[in-house]
C-alpha positions as CSV (number, residue, x, y, z in Angstrom):
1,M,115.6,67.3,125.3
2,A,118.0,69.9,126.7
3,L,120.4,69.0,129.4
4,G,118.5,68.4,132.7
5,R,115.2,68.9,130.7
6,R,112.1,68.8,132.9
7,R,108.4,69.5,132.5
8,S,106.3,71.8,134.7
9,D,102.9,73.4,134.3
10,S,104.1,77.0,134.8
11,L,103.8,78.0,131.2
12,T,103.3,81.6,130.0
13,V,100.6,82.8,127.6
14,M,101.4,82.1,123.9
15,G,102.3,84.8,121.5
16,M,101.8,84.3,117.8
17,R,103.9,86.0,115.1
18,T,103.1,85.6,111.5
19,W,104.6,86.9,108.2
20,A,102.1,87.3,105.5
21,W,102.0,89.1,102.1
22,I,98.8,90.1,100.4
23,G,97.7,88.0,97.5
24,V,94.5,88.0,95.6
25,G,92.7,84.7,94.6
26,L,90.2,85.1,91.8
27,L,87.5,82.5,91.7
28,G,86.5,80.6,88.6
29,A,82.8,80.9,87.8
30,A,80.6,78.0,86.9
31,M,78.6,78.8,83.8
32,G,74.8,78.7,83.7
33,A,72.5,76.4,81.7
34,S,71.5,77.5,78.1
35,C,68.6,77.3,75.8
36,S,67.8,78.1,72.2
37,G,67.5,81.9,71.4
38,T,64.2,83.4,70.2
39,T,62.4,80.1,69.7
40,G,62.7,79.4,73.4
41,E,61.3,82.8,74.2
42,Q,58.2,82.2,72.1
43,D,57.3,78.8,73.5
44,G,58.3,79.6,77.1
45,S,61.1,77.0,77.2
46,C,63.9,79.5,77.7
47,P,64.3,80.1,81.5
48,V,64.8,83.6,82.6
49,G,68.4,84.3,83.4
50,A,69.8,81.3,81.3
51,F,72.2,81.5,78.3
52,E,70.6,83.5,75.4
53,C,67.4,83.9,77.4
54,P,65.8,87.1,78.9
55,C,67.4,88.7,81.9
56,T,65.5,89.0,85.2
57,V,63.4,92.0,85.9
58,G,66.4,93.4,87.9
59,G,68.8,92.8,84.9
60,S,70.6,89.7,86.4
61,C,71.6,86.4,84.8
62,D,72.9,83.0,85.8
63,P,76.5,82.9,87.2
64,G,79.0,83.6,84.4
65,L,76.6,85.4,82.1
66,V,76.0,89.2,81.6
67,C,72.8,91.0,80.7
68,L,73.1,92.8,77.3
69,D,70.0,94.2,75.6
70,N,67.8,92.2,78.0
71,R,69.5,89.0,76.9
72,C,71.9,86.8,79.0
73,L,75.0,86.3,77.0
74,A,78.5,84.9,77.8
75,V,81.5,87.1,77.8
76,Q,83.4,86.6,74.5
77,T,86.5,84.5,74.3
78,D,89.7,85.5,72.5
79,T,88.3,84.0,69.3
80,G,85.2,86.1,69.6
81,S,82.9,83.1,70.0
82,T,80.8,82.1,73.0
83,P,81.9,79.0,75.0
84,P,80.7,75.7,73.4
85,L,78.0,73.8,75.1
86,T,78.1,70.3,76.5
87,D,75.4,67.7,75.8
88,D,73.4,68.9,78.8
89,G,73.5,72.5,77.7
90,A,76.1,73.7,80.2
91,M,78.9,75.9,78.9
92,T,82.5,74.6,78.9
93,S,85.8,76.4,78.5
94,G,85.8,78.1,81.8
95,M,88.0,80.8,83.1
96,T,91.6,81.5,84.1
97,M,91.4,85.1,85.2
98,G,94.6,87.1,84.7
99,Q,96.1,89.7,87.0
100,T,96.6,92.5,84.5
101,G,94.6,94.2,81.8
102,D,92.0,96.9,81.9
103,T,88.4,95.7,81.8
104,T,85.2,95.4,83.8
105,A,82.9,92.4,83.7
106,G,80.0,92.8,86.0
107,S,81.2,94.0,89.3
108,L,84.8,92.7,88.7
109,T,87.4,95.3,87.7
110,T,91.0,94.6,86.9
111,T,93.5,97.3,85.9
112,G,96.8,97.5,84.1
113,A,98.4,98.4,80.9
114,D,98.2,95.1,79.0
115,T,97.7,91.4,79.6
116,T,99.7,88.2,79.3
117,E,97.5,86.0,81.4
118,G,94.1,86.1,79.7
119,V,92.6,89.5,80.4
120,S,92.9,92.0,77.6
121,T,90.9,94.8,76.0
122,G,89.6,95.0,72.5
123,G,87.6,97.2,70.3
124,G,84.5,95.1,70.7
125,G,84.4,95.2,74.5
126,P,85.8,93.0,77.2
127,I,87.6,89.8,76.0
128,L,88.4,87.2,78.7
129,D,90.4,84.1,78.1
130,V,88.4,81.6,80.0
131,G,89.2,78.0,81.0
132,P,87.1,75.2,82.7
133,P,85.5,76.0,86.0
134,A,87.2,74.4,89.0
135,T,85.7,71.2,90.1
136,G,84.4,70.7,93.6
137,G,84.1,74.4,94.2
138,L,87.8,75.0,94.1
139,P,89.0,78.3,92.8
140,A,90.9,78.4,89.5
141,R,93.9,80.1,91.1
142,G,96.3,79.1,93.9
143,C,97.0,75.7,95.3
144,Q,94.4,72.9,95.1
145,A,96.5,70.3,96.8
146,I,98.6,70.4,100.0
147,D,101.2,68.0,101.4
148,V,101.6,68.4,105.2
149,L,104.4,66.7,107.1
150,F,104.3,66.9,110.9
151,A,107.9,66.5,112.3
152,V,107.3,66.1,116.0
153,D,109.8,65.9,118.9
154,N,109.7,62.3,120.2
155,S,111.3,63.1,123.6
156,G,109.3,62.5,126.8
157,S,109.1,66.2,127.6
158,M,106.8,66.6,124.6
159,A,104.3,64.0,125.6
160,E,101.6,66.5,126.6
161,E,101.9,68.5,123.4
162,R,101.7,65.4,121.3
163,A,98.6,64.2,123.1
164,A,96.9,67.6,122.7
165,L,97.6,67.7,119.0
166,A,96.6,64.1,118.4
167,A,93.3,64.3,120.4
168,T,90.6,63.3,117.8
169,G,88.5,66.4,118.3
170,S,91.5,68.8,118.0
171,F,93.0,67.2,115.0
172,T,89.7,66.8,113.2
173,Q,89.3,70.6,113.5
174,I,92.7,71.1,112.1
175,V,91.8,68.8,109.1
176,L,88.6,70.8,108.6
177,T,90.5,74.0,108.7
178,L,92.9,72.6,106.1
179,E,90.1,71.5,103.8
180,G,88.7,75.0,103.9
181,L,91.8,76.8,102.6
182,N,91.5,78.7,99.3
183,G,87.8,78.3,98.9
184,G,87.5,74.7,100.2
185,G,87.8,71.2,98.8
186,I,91.6,71.0,99.1
187,D,93.2,67.6,98.2
188,Y,95.6,67.0,101.1
189,R,98.0,64.4,102.3
190,I,99.4,64.2,105.9
191,G,102.5,62.5,107.0
192,V,104.1,62.1,110.5
193,T,107.7,61.8,111.4
194,T,110.0,62.4,114.4
195,A,112.9,64.5,115.6
196,D,115.2,61.5,115.1
197,D,115.1,60.3,111.4
198,H,112.6,57.5,111.9
199,G,110.8,58.0,108.6
200,F,107.1,58.1,108.1
201,L,105.1,56.7,111.1
202,V,101.7,55.0,110.8
203,P,99.3,53.3,113.3
204,P,99.7,49.6,114.1
205,G,98.0,47.4,111.5
206,W,98.0,50.2,108.9
207,F,96.2,48.9,105.8
208,D,97.2,51.4,103.1
209,P,100.4,50.8,101.0
210,N,101.3,54.5,101.5
211,P,102.8,55.5,104.9
212,W,100.8,58.7,105.0
213,F,97.1,59.7,105.1
214,D,95.3,60.8,101.9
215,S,92.1,62.8,101.8
216,Q,91.1,60.9,98.6
217,N,91.0,57.7,100.7
218,L,90.0,58.7,104.2
219,T,87.3,60.9,105.8
220,P,88.4,63.6,108.2
221,M,87.5,61.4,111.2
222,E,89.5,58.5,109.7
223,T,92.4,60.8,109.1
224,A,92.2,62.0,112.7
225,D,92.2,58.5,114.0
226,A,95.1,57.5,111.9
227,F,97.1,60.6,113.0
228,N,96.3,59.7,116.6
229,G,97.7,56.2,116.1
230,A,100.8,57.5,114.4
231,M,101.4,60.0,117.2
232,A,101.3,57.2,119.7
233,Q,104.1,55.6,117.7
234,V,106.1,58.8,118.0
235,G,106.0,58.6,121.7
236,A,106.8,54.9,121.8
237,L,110.2,55.5,120.1
238,G,111.7,57.0,123.3
239,D,114.0,59.9,123.7
240,P,116.7,60.9,121.1
241,P,120.2,61.3,122.5
242,I,120.4,64.3,124.8
243,G,120.5,67.5,122.8
244,C,120.1,65.8,119.4
245,E,116.5,66.5,118.6
246,H,116.3,67.9,115.1
247,V,112.7,68.2,113.7
248,L,113.8,70.4,110.8
249,T,116.7,68.3,109.7
250,S,114.8,65.0,110.2
251,G,111.8,66.3,108.2
252,T,114.0,67.7,105.4
253,N,116.0,64.4,105.2
254,L,112.8,62.5,104.8
255,L,111.4,64.7,102.1
256,A,114.6,65.0,100.2
257,G,114.9,61.2,100.1
258,D,111.2,60.4,99.7
259,A,110.5,57.4,97.5
260,T,106.9,57.0,98.5
261,G,105.4,59.6,96.2
262,F,104.2,61.7,99.2
263,L,105.4,65.0,97.5
264,R,103.4,66.2,94.5
265,D,104.6,68.8,92.1
266,D,101.3,70.7,92.1
267,A,100.9,70.7,95.9
268,L,102.0,73.3,98.5
269,L,104.3,71.7,101.0
270,V,103.6,72.6,104.6
271,L,106.3,71.5,107.1
272,V,104.9,71.6,110.6
273,L,107.7,71.6,113.2
274,L,106.8,70.9,116.9
275,T,109.5,70.8,119.6
276,D,110.6,72.3,122.9
277,V,114.3,72.7,121.9
278,D,116.1,73.9,118.8
279,D,117.2,71.9,115.7
280,Y,120.6,70.7,116.9
281,G,120.7,73.9,118.9
282,A,124.0,75.7,119.5
283,Y,123.4,75.5,123.2
284,D,123.0,71.7,122.9
285,Q,126.5,71.4,121.3
286,P,129.3,70.5,123.8
287,G,130.9,73.9,123.3
288,G,127.6,75.8,123.5
289,N,126.9,75.5,127.2
290,T,128.8,75.7,130.5
291,C,128.4,72.0,131.2
292,G,130.5,71.1,128.2
293,L,128.0,68.3,127.3
294,G,125.5,67.7,124.5
295,C,125.1,66.3,121.0
296,A,128.1,65.4,119.0
297,T,126.3,65.8,115.7
298,P,126.9,69.4,114.3
299,P,123.9,71.2,112.8
300,T,123.4,71.4,109.1
301,V,123.7,74.8,107.5
302,L,120.2,76.2,107.2
303,A,120.7,77.3,103.6
304,D,121.6,73.7,102.7
305,L,118.4,72.5,104.2
306,V,116.4,75.0,102.2
307,D,118.3,73.9,99.1
308,D,117.4,70.3,99.8
309,L,113.7,71.2,100.1
310,L,113.8,73.3,96.9
311,L,115.4,70.4,95.1
312,A,112.5,68.1,96.3
313,K,110.0,70.7,95.1
314,N,111.6,71.3,91.6
315,G,113.0,74.7,92.6
316,Q,109.6,76.2,93.4
317,M,110.3,78.5,96.3
318,D,106.6,79.5,96.6
319,A,105.8,75.8,97.1
320,L,107.6,75.7,100.4
321,S,105.9,76.8,103.7
322,T,106.3,76.0,107.4
323,I,104.6,76.2,110.7
324,V,107.1,76.3,113.6
325,V,105.6,75.7,117.1
326,A,108.6,76.0,119.4
327,G,110.4,78.3,121.9
328,D,110.5,82.0,120.8
329,P,114.2,83.0,120.9
330,A,113.2,86.6,121.6
331,A,111.7,85.6,125.0
332,A,114.4,86.1,127.7
333,A,113.0,83.9,130.4
334,G,116.3,82.9,132.0
335,S,118.4,79.8,131.6
336,N,119.0,76.4,133.1
337,F,121.9,75.2,135.2
338,C,124.1,74.8,132.0
339,D,123.2,78.4,130.9
340,Q,121.0,77.1,128.0
341,P,118.5,79.9,127.2
342,G,114.9,79.3,127.9
343,S,111.7,80.9,126.5
344,C,109.6,80.1,129.5
345,G,109.3,78.1,132.7
346,C,112.9,78.7,133.9
347,V,112.8,78.1,137.7
348,E,115.0,76.9,140.5
349,V,114.1,73.3,140.9
350,I,116.3,72.7,143.9
351,P,118.7,75.3,145.5
352,G,121.3,76.3,142.8
353,F,119.7,74.1,140.1
354,F,117.7,75.9,137.4
355,D,115.8,74.4,134.5
356,C,113.4,75.5,131.9
357,D,110.2,74.2,130.2
358,V,110.9,75.4,126.7
359,F,114.2,76.5,125.2
360,H,115.1,78.9,122.4
361,A,114.5,77.6,118.9
362,T,116.8,80.0,117.2
363,R,117.5,77.9,114.1
364,L,113.8,77.1,113.6
365,W,112.8,80.8,113.8
366,Q,115.6,81.6,111.3
367,F,114.3,78.9,109.0
368,A,110.8,80.3,109.0
369,G,112.2,83.7,108.3
370,M,114.1,82.4,105.2
371,L,110.7,81.4,103.7
372,G,109.5,84.9,104.1
373,A,105.7,85.2,104.0
374,N,105.4,81.4,103.9
375,G,107.1,81.0,107.3
376,V,104.7,81.1,110.3
377,T,105.9,80.8,113.9
378,A,104.1,80.2,117.3
379,D,105.5,80.2,120.8
380,L,105.2,76.8,122.4
381,C,105.0,78.5,125.8
382,G,101.2,78.7,125.4
383,G,101.1,75.2,126.8
384,P,100.0,71.8,125.4
385,A,96.4,72.8,124.8
386,S,97.4,75.8,122.7
387,V,99.2,73.7,120.1
388,P,96.2,72.7,118.0
389,T,94.9,76.3,118.1
390,A,98.3,77.6,117.1
391,I,98.3,75.4,114.0
392,E,94.8,76.3,113.1
393,T,95.6,79.9,113.3
394,A,98.7,79.5,111.2
395,L,96.7,77.6,108.6
396,T,94.2,80.4,108.3
397,T,96.8,83.2,108.2
398,G,100.2,82.6,106.5
399,I,99.4,79.2,105.0
400,E,96.1,80.4,103.5
401,I,97.9,83.2,101.8
402,A,100.7,80.9,100.7
403,C,98.1,78.6,99.2
404,E,96.3,81.4,97.4
405,S,99.5,82.7,96.0
406,F,101.1,79.4,94.9
407,E,100.9,78.7,91.1
408,P,102.0,75.2,90.3
409,E,104.2,74.9,87.2
410,G,102.4,73.9,84.0
C-alpha cells in the first residue's frame, strides 16, 4: 500500500508484454504392438501395421515403426538391434531424441554435423538412441513437473484482485491451463504466500501435512477450492506496514528457507507475483517521496534475490521463471500527493490531493528482465477481472516455452 493508497474503478485497459525464446520440444513416441514374423503372416495372426507385420496399403505402420520392404520395423538402436519386447508384446526402450545429427525418420528431419544426444548417422541407415516413452502422454523433453508459488499482496487495496484470482471457476481454468503445458499431464504443486513473510498459507482445517497443494493428491476442483481458502487467509492477515509490501522478497525468502520439500530439483519453478506497488519500492522509502514517509526496511539487491533462488534450484538458471502482474513502470499516468509514480488511476480525490490505483513496479519488472525469456510481465491496470486471464496468457506463452526448454539435471 503506497502512501494515501486508495482503490477506484477507473482502470485502464491492460497491456501484456512477454519475453520468449523459441524452443523445440520433441515428443517421445509410444511403440506399437508386435507379433511373430512370417508365421504370423501365414496364419493371419499378425495385425497389419504391427511390429514385423505387413504395412498398410498406404505404406503406414503403428506409431514408432517404419515401413521397409512392406514390413513394419523399428528404427535401429545404437547396438543395431530392435527394442526388446515386454511380456505383452509392446516394445520398450523408448526414445530420447537429440537436437543434432543428420537423419530422417519418417517425416521427422534433424540436421547438424554430428550428435552427442542420441541422433547420429551410420552406414546402415538412421540410428536413433531411444529411451522409454513418456508416461501419461508427457513428452520426453522439457519439464514434466512445475512448482508454482503465488506471492500475493495482502493489503486491503488488493482485495478485488485476490477475489478475482481465487474465484473457483477462474482458478480452475488456470489449473487446467497449467496441466496442459508441454503436451499435458504436468505434475504440479501450488503454494500461496503473502507480501509480508507469513510463510505458506492453507485453508482452515487443512488435512494434508504439506502446506501446499499437490496435483498427485487433489483434483483440479479440489485444488481450486483449497486455493480459494488460502487466499481468504491472505486477506485476513491485514495490511503490511505502509510501503513495506514485498512480494518478491517474501516469496524468495520462503523458497530459500523452505524445509517442507515444496521445491523439486526436476521441476520448473514459477514465481507468480501479484501486487499494486513495487517490492520495497524506492518511492516507498522515506527519501523516495516528497512526504518523507514510508518503509524503514531497505530493499534487497535484486541480484542477491536471484542468487538466493538459484541456490534453492541448485544453480539451474533455466529452472527459474516468473509471472509479474503489477504496475507497468513505463506507464506515465501521473503521481499521488507524495509524488509517487502511478501506472493508472491517478486522479484528484479532493482539491489538491491526488492518488493512484496502481503504482510503478520498477523492481519487479527488472527482476522479470533478469530472467530473460523466462520472465513474463502483465500490467495490473487491466482491473481485477483481468488477473486470471493475464496469468493464463503468461502460462501459455513464456512459461510454456520455459517448460519446453527446461532440461532437469540428471
